[in-house]
Each structure stands twice: as structure tokens, then as C-alpha cells.
C-alpha positions in Angstrom: -13.9 16.2 -6.8 -12.2 17.7 -9.8 -10.1 19.9 -7.6 -8.9 16.9 -5.5 -8.0 14.9 -8.6 -6.1 17.9 -9.9 -4.2 18.2 -6.6 -3.4 14.5 -6.7 -2.2 14.7 -10.2 0.2 17.6 -9.4 1.4 15.7 -6.3 2.1 12.5 -8.2 3.7 14.4 -11.3 6.2 16.1 -9.0 7.3 12.9 -7.3 10.8 11.9 -8.4 12.9 8.8 -7.8 13.5 9.6 -4.1 15.7 7.5 -2.0 12.9 6.2 0.2 14.8 3.2 1.4 17.6 5.3 3.0 17.5 5.9 6.8 16.1 9.1 7.9 18.6 10.9 10.1 17.8 11.5 13.8 14.8 9.2 14.2 16.4 5.7 14.5 16.2 2.6 12.4 12.8 1.3 13.6 11.0 4.6 13.0 12.7 4.9 9.5 11.3 1.4 8.7 7.9 2.6 10.1 7.8 5.6 7.9 9.0 3.8 4.8 5.6 2.7 3.5 4.3 6.3 3.7 7.2 7.7 1.7 6.7 5.6 -1.4 3.7 6.4 -3.6 3.0 2.8 -4.6 3.2 1.5 -1.1 1.0 4.2 0.4 -1.6 3.7 -2.3 -1.9 0.0 -2.0 -2.2 0.3 1.8 -5.0 2.9 1.4 -6.8 0.9 -1.2 -6.4 -2.5 0.5 -7.6 -1.1 3.8 -10.7 0.7 2.3 -11.6 -2.6 0.4 -11.3 -4.8 3.4 -13.1 -2.4 5.7 -16.0 -1.6 3.2 -17.3 -5.2 3.5 -16.2 -6.1 7.0 -16.1 -8.5 8.7 -16.7 -10.8 5.7 -13.5 -9.7 3.8 -11.5 -8.5 6.8 -11.5 -11.6 9.0 -8.7 -13.4 7.1 -7.4 -10.5 4.8 -5.5 -8.5 7.5 -3.9 -11.6 8.9 -2.9 -12.8 5.3 -1.4 -9.3 4.6 0.7 -9.3 7.7 1.9 -12.9 7.3 2.8 -12.3 3.6 4.6 -9.0 4.5 6.6 -10.6 7.3 7.5 -13.7 5.2 8.5 -11.9 2.2 10.7 -9.4 4.2 12.4 -12.2 6.0 12.9 -14.2 2.8 14.6 -11.2 1.0 16.8 -10.6 4.0 18.1 -14.2 4.0 18.2 -15.1 0.4 19.7 -13.1 -2.5 16.4 -13.2 -4.5 15.3 -10.4 -6.8 12.3 -8.4 -5.6 9.2 -8.2 -7.8 8.5 -4.8 -9.6 6.7 -2.3 -7.4 4.2 -1.7 -10.2 2.5 -4.7 -9.1 1.4 -2.8 -6.0 0.0 0.0 -8.2 -2.1 -2.6 -10.1 -3.4 -4.0 -6.9 -4.2 -0.5 -5.6 -5.9 0.3 -9.0 -8.0 -2.8 -8.9 -8.9 -2.6 -5.2 -9.7 1.1 -5.5 -12.1 0.4 -8.3 -13.8 -2.2 -6.3 -14.3 0.3 -3.5 -15.6 2.9 -5.9 -18.1 0.5 -7.3 -18.9 -1.0 -3.9 -18.3 -4.4 -5.2 -17.8 -7.1 -2.5 -14.5 -9.0 -3.2 -15.5 -12.1 -1.3 -13.0 -13.8 1.0 -10.9 -15.6 -1.5 -10.2 -12.5 -3.8 -9.7 -10.4 -0.7 -7.1 -12.8 0.8 -5.4 -13.1 -2.6 -5.0 -9.4 -3.0 -3.7 -9.1 0.6 -1.1 -11.8 0.0 0.0 -10.2 -3.2 0.2 -6.7 -1.7 2.0 -8.0 1.4 4.5 -10.1 -0.4 5.5 -7.5 -3.0 5.6 -4.7 -0.4 7.8 -6.7 2.0 10.1 -7.7 -0.7 10.5 -4.1 -1.8 11.1 -2.7 1.6 14.7 -3.5 2.1 16.6 -0.8 3.9 19.6 0.9 2.5 22.4 2.3 4.5 21.6 0.2 7.6 24.0 -2.2 9.4 23.2 -5.9 8.7 22.5 -6.6 12.3 20.0 -3.7 12.4 18.0 -4.6 9.3 15.5 -6.7 11.3 14.7 -3.5 13.3 14.0 -1.6 10.0 11.8 -4.5 8.8 9.9 -4.6 12.1 9.2 -0.9 11.7 7.9 -1.5 8.2 5.8 -4.2 9.3 4.3 -2.1 12.2 3.7 1.0 9.9 2.2 -1.0 7.0 -0.1 -3.0 9.4 -1.3 0.0 11.3 -2.0 1.9 8.0 -4.1 -0.9 6.6 -5.9 -1.5 10.1 -6.8 2.1 10.5 -8.0 2.5 6.9 -10.0 -0.6 7.2 -11.5 0.5 10.5 -12.4 4.0 9.1 -13.9 2.4 6.0 -15.9 -0.1 8.1 -17.3 2.6 10.3 -18.2 5.0 7.4 -19.8 2.2 5.5 -22.3 1.5 8.2 -24.1 4.7 7.4 -26.5 4.9 4.5 -25.9 8.5 3.5 -22.8 10.5 2.6 -20.4 8.7 4.9 -20.6 5.6 2.8 -20.3 7.6 -0.4 -17.1 9.2 1.0 -15.5 5.7 1.1 -16.4 5.2 -2.5 -14.9 8.6 -3.5 -11.7 7.8 -1.6 -11.6 4.5 -3.5 -12.0 6.3 -6.8 -9.3 8.9 -5.9 -6.9 6.1 -4.9 -7.4 4.1 -8.1 -7.0 7.4 -10.2 -3.7 8.1 -8.3 -2.5 4.5 -9.0 -3.4 4.8 -12.6 -1.4 8.1 -12.9 1.7 6.7 -11.2 1.5 3.6 -13.5 1.3 5.9 -16.5 4.3 7.8 -15.4 6.2 4.6 -14.5 5.7 3.2 -18.0 6.5 6.5 -19.6 9.8 6.7 -17.5 10.8 3.2 -18.3 9.8 3.5 -22.0 12.0 6.6 -22.3 14.9 5.0 -20.7 14.7 1.8 -23.0 
């Protein structure tokens, strides 16, 4: 476990301000949008933590949470593409990932209301911060469709894996809690680096 945390720490420490919103050459606008949530640490962490949390106590917390996440993601992406509103800070995603990961690590049932609330916050902030750069205006919807597909599939697969492993009373259920603790630890590390970077700039 210590080796895994050390590896995650080194990975996060080497992450720079990459241009993850720019299109990837040669794969098309849709697949660029689909890969986008996996290329930004905060986006990937919140998808993993949210999926693990939803699946750990399925179907109680997954019945409405997945739908709420998809609707919030699509709605916020559409709003940002139509109106010149400022996107919320991405560190909100890290806070959601930290909180959800801690709940998974402690095997705490979030309940329907809290699960839906976290899903809406995560979907709204992720969608608002997934605006593609270097894409023609008439193709922006295609990038958003890819982002919606990639984020939804990641959350769905993480939730399904968590739900399947949590059915077992032995090490499989413990593995889900370990993944939750690693996710929350990575989110905390990225948050610390974000605050250190912004503090140094100001």
C-alpha cells in the first residue's frame, strides 16, 4: 500500500499544467472529447471516486445518482457552450473526490440525497470545465458528446466494478475501500499542489 501511495504521489507531483482541452491530433473531435476526462487529474479522480461510492452501496445510491450525474454534465456543458458564463474552479472536483473517496474507504453509505447531490455537483463542474479548445464552433457539440460518453462510461464501469466486488465479504470488498483511500489521498495531494501553486503565483 505504501508503494502504491508513493507511486501515486510521484505521478501527481510530475503533472504540469498540460493543455488537456486541446484536440489530440489524428483521432477526431469526438474521441478527443471522450479522452478529455481521463487526461485531467481532477476529472479522472472524481469519476473514480464517484463511481466507487455509487457502486459500493448499489442499488440504493446508484438508482438516481448516475442519471443525475449525466443530466448535470450535459446541462452544464450546454449552458457553457451557449452562454458566456465563467466556469467554476476545478478544485471543487478534487474536494468531491476527496469526500467521496473517504466515504468509500470508511464504507459509509451516503444515502440517496447526498449521493445525488455529489453527483450533480461533480457533473455540473466537470461539464462546465470541459470546453474544448482549438475546435471549430460547429464541432464543439461533438467534443461535448465525446466528453459526456467518456465520463459516463468511466463512472458506470467504476460503479459496476465496485458493486460487484462489494458483494463479496472477503478481500474483494476491502479492495474497493483501498481504492477509495488511494483516490482520496491522490485528490488531497493534487489539492495541496494546487493551493501551493496558486499561493506562489499570488
